[in-house]
C-alpha positions in Angstrom: -104.4 72.6 -156.6 -102.6 70.1 -154.8 -98.9 71.0 -154.1 -96.2 68.3 -155.5 -96.3 65.4 -153.8 -99.3 66.1 -151.5 -101.7 63.0 -150.9 -99.2 60.9 -152.8 -100.1 63.0 -156.2 -98.1 64.9 -158.5 -99.7 67.2 -161.2 -99.1 66.6 -164.8 -98.0 68.7 -168.4 -101.2 69.9 -168.5 -101.8 71.4 -165.0 -105.3 70.1 -164.5 -104.8 66.2 -163.9 -102.4 64.0 -161.5 -100.6 60.9 -161.3 -100.6 58.9 -158.5 -97.8 55.9 -158.0 -97.9 53.7 -155.4 -95.0 51.9 -153.4 -94.0 48.7 -154.8 -91.1 47.5 -153.2 -88.7 46.2 -155.5 -90.8 46.2 -158.2 -92.5 43.0 -157.5 -96.6 42.7 -158.3 -99.0 40.3 -157.9 -101.6 39.3 -160.5 -104.2 40.7 -158.0 -102.1 43.8 -157.4 -102.1 44.4 -161.5 -105.9 43.8 -161.6 -106.6 45.9 -159.0 -104.6 48.7 -161.1 -106.3 47.9 -164.2 -109.5 48.5 -162.4 -108.5 51.7 -160.8 -107.4 53.0 -164.0 -110.6 52.5 -166.0 -113.1 53.5 -163.0 -111.0 56.8 -163.1 -110.7 57.5 -166.6 -106.8 57.3 -166.6 -105.0 58.6 -169.4 -102.4 56.0 -168.9 -100.4 53.1 -166.9 -96.8 53.9 -166.3 -94.3 51.6 -165.1 -91.7 54.3 -163.5 -87.7 54.3 -163.2 -88.2 53.1 -159.7 -90.3 50.4 -160.6 -93.7 51.9 -159.5 -96.5 51.4 -161.9 -98.3 55.4 -162.1 -101.9 55.7 -162.8 -101.5 59.0 -164.7 -104.1 61.6 -165.6 -106.8 61.0 -163.0 -108.4 64.4 -161.5 -108.0 66.0 -158.4 -111.5 65.1 -156.9 -110.7 61.5 -157.4 -108.0 61.1 -155.7 -108.8 59.7 -152.0 -111.0 57.3 -153.9 -108.5 55.7 -155.9 -106.1 55.2 -152.8 -108.9 53.7 -150.8 -109.6 51.6 -153.7 -105.6 50.8 -154.4 -105.0 50.3 -150.1 -101.8 51.2 -150.9 -99.6 53.4 -149.4 -98.0 56.3 -152.0 -94.2 55.9 -153.4 -91.7 58.6 -152.2 -91.4 60.0 -155.8 -90.9 63.8 -154.5 -88.9 65.5 -151.5 -85.8 65.1 -149.4 -85.9 61.4 -148.8 -85.2 57.7 -149.6 -87.1 56.8 -152.5 -88.1 53.3 -153.7 -84.9 50.9 -153.9 -84.2 49.4 -157.5 -83.0 45.6 -156.7 -82.3 43.3 -160.1 -83.6 39.3 -159.6 -80.3 38.4 -158.1 -79.5 35.0 -157.7 -83.5 34.4 -156.5 -84.2 34.5 -160.4 -81.2 35.0 -162.6 -78.6 33.0 -163.6 -75.7 35.4 -163.6 -76.9 36.4 -159.9 -74.0 35.9 -157.1 -76.4 37.5 -154.2 -79.4 37.8 -153.3 -80.3 41.2 -154.7 -84.0 41.2 -154.8 -84.0 39.8 -150.7 -81.2 42.6 -149.9 -83.4 45.3 -152.0 -86.4 44.5 -150.0 -84.7 44.3 -146.4 -83.7 48.2 -147.3 -86.8 49.0 -148.5 -88.3 48.0 -145.5 -86.5 49.7 -143.4 -85.4 53.0 -145.4 -88.4 54.0 -147.8 -89.5 57.4 -147.3 -86.9 58.5 -144.3 -86.4 61.8 -144.4 -83.0 62.9 -144.8 -81.3 66.7 -145.9 -81.3 65.4 -149.6 -83.2 63.2 -151.8 -81.2 59.8 -151.9 -81.6 56.4 -153.9 -80.3 53.1 -153.4 -79.7 50.5 -156.0 -78.6 46.5 -155.2 -77.6 44.5 -158.4 -76.8 41.0 -158.1 -73.9 40.6 -159.7 -71.2 42.7 -161.8 -73.5 43.4 -165.0 -75.1 46.3 -162.7 -78.5 45.8 -164.3 -79.7 48.2 -161.3 -77.5 50.9 -161.7 -75.7 50.6 -158.4 -72.5 52.8 -160.0 -75.4 55.9 -160.2 -76.7 55.7 -156.9 -76.4 57.3 -153.3 -75.3 53.9 -152.2 -75.1 51.1 -154.6 -74.8 47.2 -153.6 -73.0 44.8 -156.2 -72.6 41.5 -155.3 -69.5 39.4 -155.7 -68.5 35.6 -154.9 -67.5 36.5 -151.1 -70.1 39.0 -150.6 -71.4 42.6 -151.4 -69.3 45.5 -152.6 -70.5 48.9 -151.6 -70.1 51.9 -153.7 -71.2 55.5 -152.6 -72.3 59.1 -154.1 -72.9 58.6 -157.6 -76.1 60.1 -159.5 -77.8 60.9 -162.7 -79.3 64.2 -163.6 -77.7 67.3 -165.2 -74.6 66.2 -164.1 -73.6 62.4 -163.5 -71.3 61.1 -161.0 -69.9 57.7 -160.8 -70.1 56.5 -157.3 -66.7 55.7 -155.6 -66.0 52.0 -153.7 -66.4 52.2 -149.9 -65.9 48.4 -148.9 -66.0 45.0 -150.4 -66.9 41.2 -149.6 -69.6 42.7 -147.3 -72.0 39.8 -145.6 -75.8 40.7 -145.7 -75.0 41.9 -141.9 -72.3 43.8 -142.6 -74.0 45.5 -145.3 -76.9 47.0 -143.5 -74.3 48.0 -141.0 -72.6 49.4 -143.2 -75.3 51.8 -144.7 -76.8 52.9 -141.7 -73.3 54.5 -140.9 -73.7 56.3 -144.3 -76.7 57.2 -143.6 -75.6 58.8 -140.2 -72.7 60.4 -141.7 -74.8 61.9 -144.2 -76.9 63.6 -141.8 -74.4 64.8 -139.7 -72.3 66.7 -142.5 -74.5 67.4 -145.6 -76.2 70.8 -146.1 -80.1 70.6 -147.0 -80.7 69.5 -150.5 -77.5 68.4 -151.0 -76.6 64.9 -152.3 -74.4 62.6 -151.2 -71.9 62.8 -154.2 -71.8 66.6 -153.5 -71.3 66.5 -150.0 -68.1 63.7 -150.9 -66.7 66.1 -153.6 -67.1 69.5 -151.0 -65.7 67.2 -148.1 -63.3 64.9 -149.8 -63.7 61.0 -150.4 -61.2 59.9 -147.8 -62.7 62.5 -145.2 -66.3 60.8 -145.6 -64.5 57.6 -145.6 -63.3 58.0 -142.3 -66.1 59.3 -141.1 -68.2 56.6 -142.1 -65.9 53.5 -141.2 -65.5 55.4 -138.0 -69.4 54.7 -137.3 -69.3 51.1 -138.2 
């Protein structure tokens, strides 16, 4: 039996079948990809196709012996769904498609996904990019959240969902795209240096104090 996450497969409740979830940056798909996923699901008798909370499409209920061939047929890499790493970046349509968008959330999300998806860190790490104050990507409950404003990005840090939800705290505002990417790099560096193994950014902030963590990050910018 495969270990959790091995070969990009996750054991299911029946302890016999697996789910595979290819990486789909910011949930943007093509008709070709959808057809390929449908063909794979039918070919290998999947029990379901499930759109996940991280905007992946999981092929659920497949046999262990089929996993290698499924990945060959999909010609995609697995999404980082488990482990101490950066998970898939969530992003709303932003000003690319949405009339409410103040900033290019989709473009920023794609950039961050290309840089950080799957990067190993002390703990699991989630990011979200929302194009306006409506926060459709739930930026306030992510380790790093971006919120589009007329003058630029507001960055919040330390949020999470789970058994003990935590609302993020504002780190900086009115950031350009370039400043935002640099600021996130500074957050990552501070997190690597100060977090204990398995400790989320929010827990690190609680342990060290927000002012101390903020100073550590800003000193790296």
